[in-house]
PLY file of the C-alpha trace (Angstrom):
ply
format ascii 1.0
element vertex 130
property float x
property float y
property float z
element edge 129
property int vertex1
property int vertex2
end_header
19.73 8.39 35.89
17.06 7.72 38.49
14.46 4.96 38.41
11.80 7.59 37.82
13.71 9.04 34.82
13.90 5.61 33.20
10.24 4.88 33.99
9.23 8.20 32.42
11.11 7.28 29.26
9.25 3.96 29.18
5.93 5.78 29.65
6.73 8.07 26.73
7.65 5.08 24.56
4.26 3.49 25.30
2.61 6.38 23.48
3.96 4.94 20.20
2.55 1.45 20.78
0.53 -0.19 18.01
-2.17 -2.07 19.93
-5.36 -2.42 17.85
-6.17 -5.82 19.41
-5.32 -5.66 23.12
-5.62 -1.89 23.51
-2.86 -2.25 26.14
0.14 -0.07 25.30
3.46 -1.02 26.86
6.71 0.91 26.78
10.23 -0.05 27.76
13.42 1.88 28.39
16.66 -0.10 28.42
19.77 1.28 30.11
23.07 -0.02 28.74
26.34 -0.35 30.63
27.71 2.72 28.81
24.78 4.85 30.04
22.93 4.96 26.73
19.19 4.29 26.74
17.05 2.64 24.07
13.27 2.69 24.16
10.65 0.46 22.61
6.93 -0.19 22.50
4.77 -3.19 21.77
3.76 -3.73 18.14
0.81 -6.08 17.73
-0.07 -8.17 14.72
-3.24 -10.00 13.66
-1.11 -13.16 13.67
-0.63 -13.02 17.44
2.69 -14.85 17.45
4.17 -12.09 15.30
3.53 -9.48 17.99
6.69 -7.86 19.37
6.86 -6.86 23.03
8.19 -3.46 24.11
11.12 -5.06 25.94
12.34 -6.97 22.89
11.87 -3.88 20.70
14.21 -1.90 22.99
16.74 -4.76 23.18
16.83 -5.28 19.42
17.32 -1.54 18.87
20.24 -1.55 21.33
21.85 -4.64 19.80
21.47 -3.21 16.30
23.44 -0.18 17.50
26.26 -2.32 18.90
25.31 -2.53 22.58
25.57 -5.90 24.31
25.66 -5.16 28.06
22.48 -4.07 29.79
22.11 -2.99 33.40
18.46 -2.00 33.78
15.12 -2.00 32.00
11.92 -0.15 32.91
8.61 -1.58 31.71
5.57 0.68 31.69
1.98 -0.46 31.53
-1.21 0.89 33.07
-2.96 -2.06 34.66
-4.10 -3.28 38.03
-1.21 -5.75 38.13
2.46 -4.95 37.62
3.48 -5.10 33.97
5.92 -8.01 34.00
8.02 -9.24 31.06
6.78 -12.39 29.34
8.89 -15.55 29.27
10.27 -14.86 25.79
11.41 -11.38 26.86
13.02 -12.79 30.00
14.95 -15.30 27.91
16.13 -12.55 25.52
17.24 -10.46 28.51
19.28 -13.40 29.82
21.11 -13.57 26.48
22.62 -10.15 27.20
22.71 -10.27 31.02
23.71 -13.90 31.70
24.78 -13.18 35.28
21.15 -12.30 36.06
22.15 -9.06 37.77
20.16 -6.82 35.42
17.51 -4.78 37.24
13.92 -5.00 35.96
11.51 -2.22 36.97
7.81 -2.99 36.45
4.98 -0.45 36.77
1.26 -0.57 37.39
-1.53 2.02 37.52
-0.80 5.11 39.54
2.92 5.11 38.79
3.75 2.45 41.38
6.59 0.11 40.54
8.57 -2.83 41.82
12.17 -3.81 41.20
13.55 -7.30 40.61
16.84 -8.78 39.54
16.56 -10.75 36.33
17.77 -13.85 38.21
14.63 -13.61 40.38
12.35 -13.52 37.34
14.26 -16.15 35.37
16.05 -18.43 37.84
16.62 -21.30 35.38
17.09 -19.87 31.88
17.79 -21.92 28.81
21.50 -21.70 28.12
23.75 -23.36 25.61
27.31 -24.28 26.45
29.49 -21.41 25.31
0 1
1 2
2 3
3 4
4 5
5 6
6 7
7 8
8 9
9 10
10 11
11 12
12 13
13 14
14 15
15 16
16 17
17 18
18 19
19 20
20 21
21 22
22 23
23 24
24 25
25 26
26 27
27 28
28 29
29 30
30 31
31 32
32 33
33 34
34 35
35 36
36 37
37 38
38 39
39 40
40 41
41 42
42 43
43 44
44 45
45 46
46 47
47 48
48 49
49 50
50 51
51 52
52 53
53 54
54 55
55 56
56 57
57 58
58 59
59 60
60 61
61 62
62 63
63 64
64 65
65 66
66 67
67 68
68 69
69 70
70 71
71 72
72 73
73 74
74 75
75 76
76 77
77 78
78 79
79 80
80 81
81 82
82 83
83 84
84 85
85 86
86 87
87 88
88 89
89 90
90 91
91 92
92 93
93 94
94 95
95 96
96 97
97 98
98 99
99 100
100 101
101 102
102 103
103 104
104 105
105 106
106 107
107 108
108 109
109 110
110 111
111 112
112 113
113 114
114 115
115 116
116 117
117 118
118 119
119 120
120 121
121 122
122 123
123 124
124 125
125 126
126 127
127 128
128 129
């Protein structure tokens, strides 16, 4: 699967976003080590802290279906800046990609995107001793 394929899946997922407060739909497409892909969108709530980001939606869907190893995630948002994962999403990603090698693709208006390794975005994650 190409970067563009995964980004297109994230764009399609954004169409399902529930965003009555921010009016900023975000979609995510998560590629697992076995090649399966799970998508998610942001789901806002009047109690802001209860809002769920698109990235965590996709991760929770994958985990609930038995996947635990992730290789890449595409995050789609139409803004002037690249749509980057928040700190909570980065920490959740680290839980399932502790080596930090997971690729994170982030879009902005016009279909442009950048690629990072999770270790670049979250160089010092919170970790417990396993």
